[in-house]
N, C-alpha and C positions, 0 to 999 in steps of 0.2 A: 681389395683384390677378389675377383670372382673365382670360385672353385671350378676347376676344370673337370672334376669327377661327376658333376651333376648333369651335364648335357647328355652323355651317353645313357644314363639311367632314365632321364625323362623321355628320350627318344625311344628307348626300349618299352617303357610303359605305354607310350602313345601307340606304338606298333601293336602291342598286345590288345589295347582297347579297340583298335581298328579291326584286328582279327576277331575279337569277341563279337563286335557289332556285325561283322560279315557272317559269322556263324549263326547268330541269332536270326538275322534276316533270312538266311537260307533255310533255317528250321521253320520259321513262320511261313515262308513261301511254300515249302514242301507240305506243310499242314494244310494250307489253302488248296494245293493241288489234290491232296487226298480227299478233302471235303467235297470238292467238285466231282471227283471220280466216284465217290460213294453214292452219288445220286443214281448211278446205273443200278446199284444193288437195290435201292428203294424201288425203282421203276420195275425191276424184275420181280422182286418179292411181292409187291402190292398188286401187280398184274396177275400173279398166280392166286393170291388171296381173292381177287375179284372173280377169277374163273371158278375157284372152289365154291365161292358164295353162290354163283349162278347155278352150278351143278346141284348144290344143296337146296335150291329153291328160294334163296334169300333175294331181297330186292335192293341191296345196298352195293355201292362200289366206291372205290377210291379214285379221285380225279387224277392222281399221279400215274395210274396205270396206263397201259397201252390201248389205243383205239383199236388196233388190229386184233388184240385178244378179245375185245368186246364183240367184234364182228364174228370171230370164230365161236364165241359163246352163243351168240344169237343163232348161228347156223346149227350148232350142236343141239340146241334146245329143240329145234324142229326135227332133228334126226332121231330123237329118242335115246334109248339106253346106249346104243353103239356110238351115238354122237358124244356122249359123256367121255367115253374112252378116247375118242379122237380129239376131243377138246383138251383133255389133259396132255396128250402126246404133243399136239401142235403148239399149244400155249406153253408147255414145258420147254419145247425147243426154242421158241421165241424168247421166253424169259431167260433161258440158259444163255442165249446169245448176248443178252444185255448184261447178265452176270459176268460173262467173259470180258465184255467191254470194261466193266468195273474192275475186274482183276488186273487187266493190263493197264488201265488208266491209273490205278493206284500205284503202279510201278512207273508212272509218268511217261507211258508210251503215248506219244501224241496221236498216232494213227487211231488208237482206240477211242480217244476223245472225239476225233473228227468223224470217224465212221459212225460211232454211236450217236453223236449229235445229228448227223445227216439223216439217219434212220428215224430218230425220234422226231425230227422236224417233219419228215414225210408222214409219220404217224399222226402228227398234229393236223395235217391236211385232211385226214380221214374225219377228224373231229369237226373240221370246218364244214365238210360235206354234211355231217349229221347235225350241224348247228348247235354243237355242244360248246358254248362260249366259255363256260367255267373251265372245262377241260382244256380248251385252247389256251386260256389265260395261264393255267397252271403249267401247261407244256412250255409256254414262253418263259415263265419264271424258272422252271427247271433247266431249260436250255441256257438261260443267262447264268445260272449257278454253275453249270457244267463248263460253260465258256470261261468263267473266272478260274476254274480249275485248270483248264487248258492253258491259259495265259501264265498261270503260276508254274505249271509243268514246263513251259518253255523257258521260264526264268531259271528254274532249277537246273535244267540241262545246259543252260547258259550258252 
């Protein structure tokens, strides 16, 4: 004769397992969304490092940075000492905007992902005009990583 007490216990355990799997899946997806969103912080920070390097007279730059800040850097170099101040102000504003996209994207705000990706894609077109193929390739990779974050954010919001 079968015990009637086993069925409710097994059903309860299965329900708990399903709940645990759903919780783990949601945590992993949220982590993926944050990882994609944090690309905006890298873009903002490395763009400012690039600008500070130009102001200090160095000849290196990170390919993750923004093309528009490179254009501002080149124009500031021609303007002399006042150009350095304008360079920091303008590039600080642009980098700050990308940092804000990162802030809101980490909170899984889809609009921040989409607007940030759109602006970064337009920035990539500047690199196309400058024939900076390495920079364009990295822009494409960063856009892919951010897009993965967007899709994960959509899943988190469900």
